[in-house]
N, C-alpha and C positions, 0 to 999 in steps of 0.2 A: 648657164651663166648665173641665173638667180641662185642656184644651189652653191656655187663657188663663192658668191658674195656673202651669202648667209653663213657659210662655214667659216670664212675668213673673219667676218664680224664676230661670230661666236667665240672663236679662238682668241681674238683680241680682247673681248670682254672678260673671258675667263682668266687670262693671264694678268690683266690689270687689276681685276677684282681680288685676286689672291695675293697681290703684292702689297706689302705694308709700307707706307711712307715712313722714312726714317725721320725722327724728330731731332733735329740738330740744333734747336733753339735753346734747349735746356741741358744743363750738365747735372747729372745725378751724382751726389757725393755720398758714399757710404762711410759712416763713422765707425771705427773699430773701438769698442768700449772695453776690450780686453776681457778680464775675468768678471767685470761688473755685470750685474743682472738688471733687467728692465724692472723698474718699480712701477712706473705709470707712463702714460702718454697724454698729450693734449693737442687739440686742434683749435686754431683761432681763425674762424672763417672771415672775420673782418680784415685781418692782416694777411690772410692766405698763407698761414704758417702751420707747421706741425712740429711738435717737440716730443722728446723722450727724456725722462728722468731715469738715469742709471744709478746704481749704488753697489758698494761692496757688500759682503755678507752682513756686516754689522748694520749698515744703513738699511738694507733690505729687511732685516729682522725687526729693527726699530719701526720702520714704516708699517710692517704687518701688525705689530703689537698695537700701534695707534695710540699709545699713551703719552707720547711727547717726551719720554725720558730718553735722552740721547746718551751715547757712549763715546768715549774717546776713540779717535781714529775712524770714525764713520766718514766715508768718502762718497760724495754725490757728484754726478756730472749731468748737466742739463744741456742738451743739444737741440738747436732749433734750425729747421730748414724752411725754405719757401716751398710750397707744394704746387703741383701742376696736375692737369687732367692726365689720366693714364691713357695713352694711345692704344693700349692693348685690351682695356676693359672699360666699357662704357659706364660712366657715372662714378668711377673710383678716382682716387688721387694717389700720386706718388711723390716722394720727396725729390727735391731739386737742389738748388744752390744752398750750400751750408751758410747760414746767417750768423750763428754764434755758438760758442762752446764755453760753458761756465763750469767752474769747479768749486766745490765747497767741502771743506774738511773740518770736522769737529775735533778740536785739539784737546780741550778740557771742559766738559759740560758741567762739572761740579763747582767750578769757581763762580763767584758772583761778580760780574757777569760771565757767562760762558765764553770761552775763547774759540773763535772760529776764523778760519782762513778762507776768504772768498776771492777768487780771481776769475777774470775773463781771459780765456786762452786765446780766442780769436773772435773777430767780428764785433758787432755792437749789440748791446742788450736792447731788446725792443720794449716799447712802452706797455704798461698794463692798464687797461681801462682809460687809455688816452694820456697817461702821464708816465714819465720815467720815475722809477723808484730809487730811493736812497740805498746805500749799501745794506743797512740794517733791514730796511723794508724788503729788499730783494732776498736776503737770507730767510726772513720769515715766510715770504712768498714761496720759496723753493721747499721749505720744510713743511708747509701746510698741505702739500699735495698728498692725496690719499692713494694707496696702492691699487693697481688693477688686479683683481683676483681672477685667475684663469682656472677653469675646471680641469 
């Protein structure tokens, strides 16, 4: 009798230990950046957000050059998600709800002042250092990001 109880208990523990609980509280949104490349990423622990700055080939090359000399038709996309604990990997985070998608296009960098088209496609732009930035400040903020260099 004791062996039957121990065997049943062991089987119950093994089957429940191997089962992973489905996390149905968060919706993960994958953003399709198309042909744009990742320029850099950012994590804001205070707001519990993660962001990726994408760019077309012109934007990517300008970011790598780091000289601040922009070209016409550079396209940037800044995507921000809320992050959550990764249920499959202790201590890591995964993207969750899509919070905002911003687009910036350099129309003519040589004119004084440079012409830039900035739009928020979806969501609301989050504050930086506790305050909302003006349109011009937001453009400068996006263009000041340094590229992540991957080996």
